VOVEXZA-228711 format. One record per residue: chain; x, y, z of N, C-alpha, C in turn; residue number from 1; residue in one letter. Coordinates in Angstrom, 3 decimals, padded with zeros to 6 digits. Layout:
BEGIN
   kette        n_x        n_y        n_z       ca_x       ca_y       ca_z        c_x        c_y        c_z    nr   rest
       A          X          Y          Z          X          Y          Z          X          Y          Z   NUM      a
...
//
This chain:
BEGIN
   kette        n_x        n_y        n_z       ca_x       ca_y       ca_z        c_x        c_y        c_z    nr   rest
       A    000.797   -001.242   -000.042   -000.057    000.027    000.061    000.871    001.295    000.004     1      m
       A    000.329    002.413   -000.594    001.260    003.510   -000.762    000.744    004.627    000.271     2      d
       A    000.053    004.240    001.236   -000.417    005.230    002.239   -001.571    006.034    001.895     3      g
       A   -002.241    005.798    000.702   -003.421    006.382    000.260   -004.536    005.340    000.058     4      q
       A   -005.779    005.774    000.093   -006.884    004.804   -000.162   -007.953    005.591   -000.916     5      v
       A   -008.634    004.970   -001.877   -009.845    005.580   -002.520   -010.936    005.723   -001.510     6      d
       A   -011.847    006.495   -001.820   -013.033    006.566   -001.011   -013.302    007.979   -000.497     7      g
       A   -014.167    008.028    000.486   -014.575    009.366    001.072   -013.380    009.747    002.029     8      s
       A   -013.582    011.081    002.479   -012.576    011.573    003.501   -012.598    010.708    004.723     9      i
       A   -013.794    010.400    005.121   -013.921    009.464    006.399   -013.110    008.162    006.171    10      g
       A   -013.269    007.482    005.047   -012.591    006.362    004.733   -011.090    006.587    004.778    11      d
       A   -010.586    007.660    004.291   -009.215    007.920    004.283   -008.671    008.202    005.677    12      r
       A   -009.434    008.970    006.553   -009.060    009.147    007.935   -008.912    007.895    008.623    13      v
       A   -009.896    007.055    008.493   -009.907    005.773    009.225   -008.746    004.891    008.773    14      r
       A   -008.466    004.857    007.417   -007.397    004.045    006.967   -005.997    004.555    007.455    15      f
       A   -005.776    005.934    007.472   -004.593    006.343    007.866   -004.411    006.164    009.433    16      v
       A   -005.455    006.530    010.269   -005.322    006.237    011.629   -005.000    004.791    011.975    17      l
       A   -005.560    003.787    011.218   -005.308    002.532    011.477   -003.919    002.092    011.127    18      d
       A   -003.326    002.627    010.066   -001.977    002.369    009.664   -000.995    003.033    010.612    19      r
       A   -001.286    004.227    011.147   -000.504    004.789    012.154   -000.371    003.918    013.404    20      i
       A   -001.571    003.379    013.744   -001.518    002.651    014.993   -000.918    001.343    014.820    21      r
       A   -001.040    000.726    013.618   -000.406   -000.630    013.411    001.117   -000.403    013.221    22      r
       A    001.540    000.673    012.652    002.987    000.922    012.495    003.640    001.186    013.874    23      t
       A    002.960    001.970    014.662    003.428    002.278    016.046    003.619    000.970    016.853    24      a
       A    002.680    000.120    016.856    002.751   -001.130    017.478    003.842   -002.071    017.053    25      q
       A    003.898   -002.152    015.729    005.047   -002.957    015.200    006.325   -002.483    015.553    26      v
       A    006.472   -001.141    015.693    007.723   -000.521    016.032    007.931   -000.569    017.691    27      s
       A    007.012   -001.270    018.360    007.229   -001.516    019.803    006.730   -000.326    020.634    28      g
       A    005.801    000.494    020.160    005.281    001.625    020.871    003.760    001.393    020.963    29      r
       A    003.207    002.164    021.916    001.757    002.154    022.161    001.020    002.750    020.882    30      g
       A   -000.121    002.250    020.615   -000.940    002.641    019.502   -001.256    004.180    019.592    31      w
       A   -001.372    004.689    020.816   -001.805    006.045    020.952   -000.568    007.076    020.941    32      e
       A    000.658    006.492    020.708    001.906    007.305    020.804    002.160    008.265    019.645    33      s
       A    001.400    008.073    018.549    001.495    008.910    017.373    000.196    009.627    017.016    34      v
       A    000.238    010.881    016.820   -000.999    011.604    016.560   -000.940    012.042    015.040    35      r
       A   -002.157    012.040    014.412   -002.293    012.494    013.028   -002.682    013.955    013.087    36      l
       A   -001.944    014.757    012.417   -002.195    016.197    012.267   -002.597    016.388    010.810    37      v
       A   -003.744    016.638    010.495   -004.217    016.859    009.169   -003.968    018.229    008.655    38      a
       A   -003.206    018.246    007.534   -002.791    019.567    006.998   -004.034    019.977    006.226    39      a
       A   -004.644    021.132    006.649   -005.963    021.651    006.199   -005.868    022.778    005.311    40      t
       A   -004.700    023.106    004.839   -004.557    024.267    003.997   -005.476    024.092    002.743    41      k
       A   -006.227    025.119    002.484   -007.180    025.232    001.250   -008.398    024.236    001.437    42      t
       A   -008.503    023.499    002.562   -009.631    022.502    002.754   -010.748    023.352    003.385    43      v
       A   -011.913    023.298    002.673   -013.018    023.930    003.308   -013.547    023.361    004.662    44      p
       A   -014.277    024.061    005.411   -014.716    023.638    006.730   -015.622    022.366    006.637    45      v
       A   -016.429    022.246    005.564   -017.331    021.005    005.430   -016.531    019.761    005.329    46      e
       A   -015.381    019.795    004.626   -014.546    018.656    004.413   -013.752    018.356    005.703    47      r
       A   -013.413    019.365    006.579   -012.847    019.236    007.804   -013.766    018.481    008.680    48      i
       A   -015.006    018.856    008.673   -016.005    018.267    009.624   -016.187    016.803    009.184    49      r
       A   -016.113    016.424    007.982   -016.110    014.949    007.596   -014.951    014.197    008.369    50      e
       A   -013.799    014.819    008.272   -012.631    014.237    008.903   -012.720    014.079    010.399    51      a
       A   -013.261    015.100    011.016   -013.549    015.079    012.453   -014.506    013.937    012.808    52      i
       A   -015.578    013.855    012.029   -016.587    012.767    012.361   -015.964    011.393    012.127    53      a
       A   -014.881    011.232    011.431   -014.234    009.911    011.297   -013.112    009.686    012.329    54      a
       A   -012.936    010.741    013.200   -011.949    010.466    014.223   -010.731    011.428    014.227    55      g
       A   -010.632    012.310    013.356   -009.596    013.267    013.311   -009.633    014.246    014.637    56      l
       A   -008.570    014.465    015.282   -008.664    015.224    016.410   -007.596    016.383    016.445    57      r
       A   -006.660    016.490    015.348   -005.838    017.543    015.244   -005.684    018.064    013.869    58      f
       A   -005.785    019.418    013.682   -005.634    019.954    012.289   -004.469    020.889    012.355    59      a
       A   -003.780    020.979    011.207   -002.642    021.830    011.176   -002.885    022.872    010.002    60      g
       A   -002.678    024.206    010.205   -002.833    025.243    009.207   -001.537    025.882    009.017    61      e
       A   -001.374    026.292    007.713   -000.176    027.062    007.308   -000.372    028.526    007.206    62      n
       A   -001.538    028.992    007.105   -001.822    030.410    006.896   -002.690    031.066    007.885    63      r
       A   -002.260    032.074    008.623   -003.059    032.575    009.744   -004.427    033.089    009.145    64      v
       A   -004.450    033.840    008.080   -005.634    034.469    007.669   -006.602    033.436    007.163    65      q
       A   -006.172    032.336    006.701   -007.035    031.161    006.196   -007.637    030.444    007.466    66      e
       A   -006.709    030.316    008.480   -006.945    029.433    009.668   -008.027    030.065    010.620    67      a
       A   -007.901    031.374    010.923   -008.812    031.939    011.903   -010.306    031.844    011.586    68      l
       A   -010.865    032.020    010.432   -012.244    031.670    010.161   -012.648    030.227    010.356    69      p
       A   -011.727    029.374    010.024   -012.008    027.907    010.210   -012.246    027.567    011.739    70      k
       A   -011.306    028.150    012.478   -011.276    027.867    013.879   -012.547    028.470    014.440    71      i
       A   -013.007    029.515    014.056   -014.206    030.126    014.557   -015.363    029.243    014.212    72      e
       A   -015.476    028.738    012.910   -016.582    028.043    012.368   -016.629    026.673    013.064    73      a
       A   -015.541    026.162    013.475   -015.509    024.819    014.081   -015.414    024.771    015.606    74      l
       A   -015.696    025.961    016.198   -015.817    025.862    017.712   -016.745    024.910    018.246    75      q
       A   -016.450    024.189    019.284   -017.343    023.266    019.752   -017.118    021.791    019.228    76      g
       A   -016.337    021.710    018.057   -016.017    020.386    017.570   -014.781    019.864    018.342    77      e
       A   -014.591    018.456    018.322   -013.552    017.917    019.032   -012.274    017.931    018.090    78      q
       A   -011.755    019.130    017.968   -010.544    019.370    017.211   -009.608    020.384    017.821    79      i
       A   -008.304    020.098    017.810   -007.255    021.023    018.343   -006.470    021.468    017.179    80      r
       A   -006.008    022.687    017.224   -005.348    023.355    016.140   -003.795    023.539    016.370    81      w
       A   -003.055    023.110    015.357   -001.608    023.368    015.422   -001.261    024.368    014.176    82      h
       A   -000.248    025.125    014.410    000.210    025.968    013.239    001.488    025.202    012.734    83      f
       A    001.438    024.853    011.427    002.528    024.083    010.924    003.183    024.811    009.725    84      i
       A    002.788    025.985    009.368    003.534    026.735    008.295    004.571    027.666    008.784    85      g
       A    005.361    028.192    007.941    006.311    029.154    008.219    005.648    030.409    008.782    86      q
       A    006.047    030.896    009.952    005.509    031.888    010.739    006.231    033.185    010.645    87      l
       A    005.590    034.253    010.137    006.373    035.530    010.068    006.012    036.277    011.449    88      q
       A    007.073    037.019    011.772    007.069    037.658    013.112    005.891    038.621    013.221    89      r
       A    005.457    039.258    012.161    004.356    040.169    012.242    002.996    039.454    012.389    90      r
       A    003.044    038.141    012.161    001.802    037.429    012.360    001.576    036.653    013.755    91      k
       A    002.737    036.763    014.534    002.771    036.029    015.779    001.569    036.440    016.699    92      v
       A    001.279    037.692    016.683    000.114    038.157    017.577   -001.173    037.404    017.376    93      r
       A   -001.342    037.058    016.081   -002.617    036.313    015.616   -002.624    034.847    016.009    94      d
       A   -001.352    034.302    016.243   -001.208    032.829    016.449   -001.172    032.436    017.989    95      v
       A   -000.426    033.302    018.678   -000.159    032.889    020.167   -001.580    032.801    020.861    96      v
       A   -001.695    031.784    021.657   -002.882    031.564    022.387   -004.076    030.989    021.611    97      g
       A   -003.993    031.032    020.306   -005.049    030.499    019.347   -004.743    029.056    019.103    98      v
       A   -003.489    028.786    018.764   -003.102    027.321    018.397   -002.489    026.634    019.533    99      f
       A   -002.865    025.444    019.789   -002.266    024.663    020.888   -000.701    024.587    020.744   100      d
       A   -000.232    024.425    019.521    001.181    024.033    019.252    001.568    024.801    017.954   101      l
       A    002.758    025.405    018.062    003.456    025.981    016.909    004.586    025.026    016.440   102      i
       A    004.560    024.394    015.304    005.577    023.466    014.875    006.824    024.087    014.412   103      h
       A    006.762    025.422    013.946    007.710    025.778    012.949    008.568    027.038    013.574   104      s
       A    009.031    026.947    014.702    009.846    027.999    015.340    011.293    027.754    014.733   105      v
       A    011.703    028.632    013.898    013.003    028.425    013.129    014.051    029.403    013.420   106      d
       A    013.908    030.276    014.401    015.020    031.180    014.747    014.754    031.685    016.228   107      s
       A    015.844    032.194    016.761    015.794    032.666    018.079    014.905    033.917    018.132   108      l
       A    015.011    034.718    017.087    014.203    035.935    017.044    012.704    035.640    016.945   109      e
       A    012.314    034.521    016.231    010.913    034.212    016.191    010.517    033.717    017.634   110      l
       A    011.361    032.975    018.142    011.046    032.503    019.605    010.814    033.607    020.634   111      a
       A    011.690    034.556    020.528    011.582    035.783    021.344    010.298    036.501    021.147   112      s
       A    009.913    036.693    019.895    008.599    037.295    019.591    007.491    036.616    020.131   113      e
       A    007.480    035.288    019.983    006.393    034.432    020.546    006.340    034.608    022.105   114      i
       A    007.522    034.630    022.611    007.537    034.775    024.181    006.913    036.161    024.543   115      d
       A    007.319    037.146    023.826    006.764    038.511    024.113    005.291    038.576    023.915   116      r
       A    004.758    038.050    022.909    003.343    038.120    022.585    002.642    037.249    023.644   117      r
       A    003.186    036.069    024.122    002.579    035.286    025.047    002.419    036.009    026.435   118      a
       A    003.507    036.646    026.632    003.519    037.429    027.954    002.450    038.498    027.994   119      e
       A    002.276    039.161    026.862    001.210    040.304    026.736   -000.150    039.551    026.854   120      a
       A   -000.310    038.374    026.254   -001.561    037.713    026.367   -001.852    037.032    027.658   121      a
       A   -000.867    036.963    028.522   -001.031    036.288    029.778   -001.167    034.754    029.612   122      g
       A   -000.450    034.176    028.790   -000.407    032.758    028.544    000.998    032.225    028.298   123      c
       A    001.115    030.854    028.265    002.312    030.229    027.785    002.017    029.528    026.499   124      r
       A    002.988    029.549    025.600    002.826    028.990    024.273    003.654    027.774    023.991   125      q
       A    003.128    026.647    023.654    003.861    025.451    023.311    004.428    025.427    021.871   126      d
       A    005.633    025.076    021.701    006.225    025.258    020.394    007.120    023.980    020.115   127      v
       A    007.479    023.795    018.933    008.481    022.871    018.528    009.610    023.743    017.708   128      l
       A    010.736    023.319    017.858    011.868    023.915    017.147    012.056    023.192    015.771   129      l
       A    012.017    023.942    014.695    012.233    023.412    013.395    013.764    023.253    013.107   130      e
       A    014.130    021.979    012.712    015.468    021.701    012.417    015.677    021.441    010.931   131      v
       A    016.698    022.094    010.298    017.042    021.950    008.947    018.169    020.816    008.922   132      n
       A    017.629    019.515    009.037    018.496    018.400    009.235    019.496    018.225    008.092   133      v
       A    019.148    018.646    006.892    020.025    018.435    005.777    020.853    019.633    005.424   134      a
       A    020.655    020.712    006.061    021.415    021.975    005.882    021.087    022.477    004.568   135      g
       A    019.827    022.468    004.054    019.430    022.988    002.853    019.420    024.490    002.823   136      e
       A    019.895    025.184    001.878    019.971    026.580    001.896    018.587    027.096    001.536   137      t
       A    017.728    026.353    000.926    016.480    026.896    000.542    015.462    026.711    001.673   138      t
       A    015.767    026.102    002.778    014.757    025.763    003.826    015.202    026.542    005.144   139      k
       A    014.104    026.838    005.938    014.355    027.505    007.199    014.654    026.325    008.226   140      a
       A    015.039    026.899    009.438    015.184    025.907    010.524    016.570    026.096    011.175   141      g
       A    016.672    025.641    012.309    017.965    025.682    013.043    018.944    024.579    012.424   142      f
       A    020.153    024.997    012.311    021.167    023.942    011.974    021.371    022.987    013.132   143      h
       A    021.373    021.712    012.993    021.465    020.803    014.135    022.703    021.129    015.064   144      p
       A    023.813    021.575    014.521    024.997    021.766    015.285    024.886    023.047    016.127   145      d
       A    023.918    023.857    015.830    023.838    025.141    016.640    022.771    025.036    017.758   146      r
       A    022.026    023.965    017.751    020.932    023.870    018.761    021.457    023.845    020.229   147      l
       A    022.451    023.114    020.378    022.987    023.055    021.786    023.338    024.387    022.357   148      k
       A    023.994    025.206    021.623    024.356    026.515    022.126    023.193    027.542    022.238   149      e
       A    022.139    027.305    021.381    021.019    028.223    021.433    020.003    027.814    022.558   150      i
       A    019.925    026.567    022.882    018.991    026.142    023.837    018.896    026.850    025.163   151      l
       A    020.009    027.138    025.807    019.970    027.935    027.077    019.368    029.258    026.849   152      p
       A    019.417    029.933    025.735    018.840    031.193    025.387    017.260    031.046    025.285   153      r
       A    016.877    030.005    024.641    015.446    029.675    024.465    014.861    029.427    025.870   154      v
       A    015.544    028.663    026.728    015.132    028.282    028.004    014.881    029.508    028.862   155      c
       A    015.547    030.565    028.525    015.346    031.828    029.308    013.993    032.610    028.896   156      g
       A    013.370    032.165    027.939    012.129    032.761    027.512    010.977    032.182    028.390   157      l
       A    010.391    032.966    029.203    009.673    032.452    030.377    008.164    032.217    029.939   158      r
       A    007.709    032.584    028.782    006.396    032.300    028.390    006.281    031.384    027.126   159      h
       A    007.374    030.597    026.925    007.325    029.664    025.867    007.913    028.343    026.324   160      l
       A    007.299    027.289    025.983    007.688    025.924    026.396    007.966    025.063    025.117   161      d
       A    009.228    024.697    025.039    009.574    023.805    023.882    009.221    022.353    024.192   162      v
       A    008.439    021.831    023.327    008.009    020.429    023.534    008.756    019.368    022.668   163      k
       A    009.560    019.767    021.654    010.162    018.880    020.880    010.784    019.539    019.500   164      g
       A    010.982    018.722    018.629    011.608    019.116    017.354    010.701    018.832    016.165   165      l
       A    010.867    019.595    015.072    010.187    019.325    013.812    011.160    019.389    012.648   166      m
       A    010.939    018.566    011.641    011.723    018.795    010.425    010.883    018.423    009.163   167      t
       A    011.374    018.949    008.113    010.896    018.608    006.710    012.124    018.174    005.972   168      i
       A    012.344    016.852    005.650    013.477    016.413    004.970    013.517    016.799    003.479   169      p
       A    014.661    016.673    002.848    014.739    016.944    001.391    013.753    016.134    000.602   170      p
       A    013.244    016.560   -000.521    012.371    015.771   -001.394    013.124    014.580   -001.882   171      a
       A    012.535    013.379   -001.765    013.069    012.065   -002.209    012.079    011.406   -003.062   172      v
       A    012.606    010.486   -003.843    011.664    009.756   -004.832    011.124    008.445   -004.073   173      d
       A    011.700    008.022   -003.063    011.184    006.869   -002.219    011.256    007.161   -000.868   174      k
       A    010.179    006.784   -000.066    010.048    007.023    001.307    011.361    006.596    002.105   175      p
       A    011.822    005.467    001.766    012.999    004.907    002.445    014.216    005.845    002.490   176      e
       A    014.305    006.737    001.485    015.408    007.590    001.419    015.318    008.708    002.297   177      r
       A    014.050    008.850    002.917    013.970    009.889    003.919    014.395    009.461    005.269   178      a
       A    014.533    008.105    005.566    014.825    007.623    006.846    016.045    008.206    007.485   179      r
       A    017.141    008.448    006.856    018.297    008.928    007.529    018.060    010.305    008.181   180      p
       A    017.207    011.127    007.543    016.907    012.389    008.069    015.957    012.342    009.302   181      y
       A    015.027    011.430    009.299    014.204    011.165    010.438    015.000    010.712    011.646   182      f
       A    015.962    009.715    011.248    016.701    009.173    012.324    017.600    010.215    012.887   183      r
       A    018.149    011.142    012.031    019.010    012.202    012.649    018.239    013.112    013.636   184      r
       A    016.969    013.350    013.305    016.224    014.239    014.273    016.000    013.516    015.548   185      l
       A    015.684    012.167    015.481    015.478    011.466    016.605    016.791    011.398    017.573   186      r
       A    017.900    011.193    016.917    019.182    011.107    017.598    019.545    012.424    018.168   187      e
       A    019.239    013.533    017.433    019.466    014.875    017.998    018.754    015.112    019.195   188      l
       A    017.442    014.808    019.125    016.530    014.956    020.375    017.072    014.118    021.623   189      a
       A    017.621    012.963    021.308    018.056    012.207    022.441    019.409    012.817    023.071   190      q
       A    020.289    013.419    022.098    021.418    014.175    022.604    021.017    015.379    023.416   191      q
       A    020.156    016.124    022.890    019.831    017.419    023.503    019.064    017.241    024.875   192      l
       A    018.269    016.105    024.993    017.515    015.897    026.215    018.391    015.668    027.434   193      s
       A    019.692    015.411    027.230    020.686    015.303    028.352    021.001    016.555    028.969   194      g
       A    020.672    017.668    028.374    021.054    018.942    028.963    020.212    019.353    030.176   195      q
       A    019.058    018.709    030.289    018.193    018.963    031.521    017.762    020.362    031.792   196      g
       A    017.435    021.040    030.590    016.927    022.465    030.747    015.425    022.483    031.048   197      l
       A    015.156    023.471    031.967    013.649    023.558    032.367    012.920    024.293    031.103   198      q
       A    011.648    023.996    030.962    010.781    024.491    029.874    011.268    024.001    028.567   199      t
       A    012.138    023.110    028.441    012.591    022.512    027.182    012.416    020.950    027.319   200      v
       A    011.715    020.330    026.437    011.482    018.946    026.444    011.600    018.493    025.010   201      s
       A    012.081    017.211    024.831    012.181    016.722    023.463    011.406    015.414    023.284   202      f
       A    010.204    015.380    023.931    009.286    014.212    023.790    008.534    014.239    022.512   203      g
       A    008.452    015.314    021.702    007.660    015.373    020.582    008.534    015.403    019.397   204      e
       A    008.273    014.654    018.368    008.954    014.693    017.065    007.961    014.799    015.965   205      l
       A    007.832    015.942    015.407    006.921    016.195    014.174    007.635    016.002    012.975   206      s
       A    007.354    014.803    012.299    008.065    014.505    011.033    007.336    013.468    010.303   207      m
       A    007.294    013.548    009.009    006.652    012.701    008.151    005.339    013.315    007.568   208      g
       A    005.234    013.077    006.243    004.035    013.602    005.529    003.415    012.438    004.821   209      m
       A    002.512    012.797    003.849    001.658    011.658    003.236    002.523    010.569    002.534   210      s
       A    003.651    010.985    001.944    004.364    009.953    001.225    005.384    009.176    002.029   211      n
       A    005.666    009.601    003.268    006.783    008.999    004.009    006.437    008.752    005.554   212      d
       A    005.151    008.948    005.956    004.824    008.927    007.335    005.049    007.588    008.061   213      y
       A    005.035    006.524    007.344    005.266    005.211    007.871    006.749    005.126    008.304   214      v
       A    007.581    005.456    007.415    009.061    005.448    007.797    009.372    006.437    008.896   215      v
       A    008.622    007.586    009.001    008.842    008.542    010.102    008.540    007.968    011.412   216      a
       A    007.306    007.178    011.390    006.855    006.640    012.678    007.861    005.529    013.085   217      i
       A    008.405    004.744    012.152    009.269    003.748    012.511    010.710    004.309    013.124   218      e
       A    010.916    005.625    012.789    012.020    006.236    013.292    011.745    007.163    014.510   219      e
       A    010.544    007.088    015.027    010.197    007.780    016.310    009.238    008.901    016.253   220      g
       A    008.588    009.134    015.104    007.765    010.314    015.072    006.614    010.252    016.079   221      a
       A    006.183    011.271    016.686    005.002    011.334    017.539    003.886    012.109    016.937   222      t
       A    004.253    012.859    015.848    003.154    013.550    015.045    003.551    013.502    013.690   223      m
       A    002.544    013.151    012.749    002.785    013.185    011.361    001.796    014.142    010.787   224      v
       A    002.237    014.890    009.788    001.383    015.984    009.119    001.042    015.522    007.742   225      r
       A   -000.209    015.141    007.603   -000.746    014.529    006.352   -001.891    015.451    005.749   226      l
       A   -001.737    015.774    004.517   -002.740    016.403    003.780   -003.338    015.662    002.625   227      g
       A   -002.459    015.300    001.653   -002.953    014.582    000.402   -003.585    013.234    000.768   228      t
       A   -003.057    012.507    001.726   -003.484    011.204    002.065   -004.954    011.217    002.486   229      a
       A   -005.397    012.416    002.897   -006.754    012.608    003.486   -007.582    013.279    002.489   230      i
       A   -007.120    014.375    002.054   -007.928    015.365    001.360   -007.655    015.346   -000.148   231      f
       A   -006.767    014.480   -000.616   -006.405    014.389   -001.987   -005.566    015.593   -002.465   232      g
       A   -005.234    015.599   -003.762   -004.366    016.673   -004.194   -005.089    017.990   -004.246   233      t
       A   -004.360    019.044   -003.658   -004.918    020.291   -003.592   -004.025    021.222   -004.270   234      r
       A   -004.561    022.484   -004.599   -003.772    023.436   -005.294   -003.834    024.757   -004.420   235      h
       A   -002.597    025.084   -003.940   -002.483    026.211   -003.063   -002.623    027.481   -003.753   236      a
//
């Protein structure tokens, strides 16, 4: 199977959730240890409702201006919202306190702005640090070798809690070729967890998308971000 199935959105959600659980169990982990975060960019509210009815509990949005009306329309539904796109500092005010988790903190400057806005809002914001595991010049994210020296400064931000790491590996033609990048993120998290810094945890690994999420789970992903496998091909 290629990770996709024909049928309704509900059928696809149920298929993906089942595959996630089976992969986690085969990897020696609890079936509940991996969460599906559906990438809902360009997906209308009605289709998200279908996914929720089939068991989806986490949605990830890339664009603040598109996300906010959806969040409003789906109030009362059993869904939690994550921000998974590149976040501009001028948009931080609209994100802090609205999303349960920000996956894409890619610089100390962005982390500092989130902390400042969270303080103003009287809340704490959970985040993941985005890591550019392959050192691609076209992608954002912290270089793996710099994280150790940056973490104490992140730890000093009193209204921000780091819950783990996120990565987007280079585009590959076969899922198996993404494995070294997922493995590197897991190993990096293990190395960094030994520093014992307060407000910094490495329990969450957000990695894997529609074409490679099974491999990502095998390498330790706790969250996978899937769009196409659930909603089909979309045009941004």
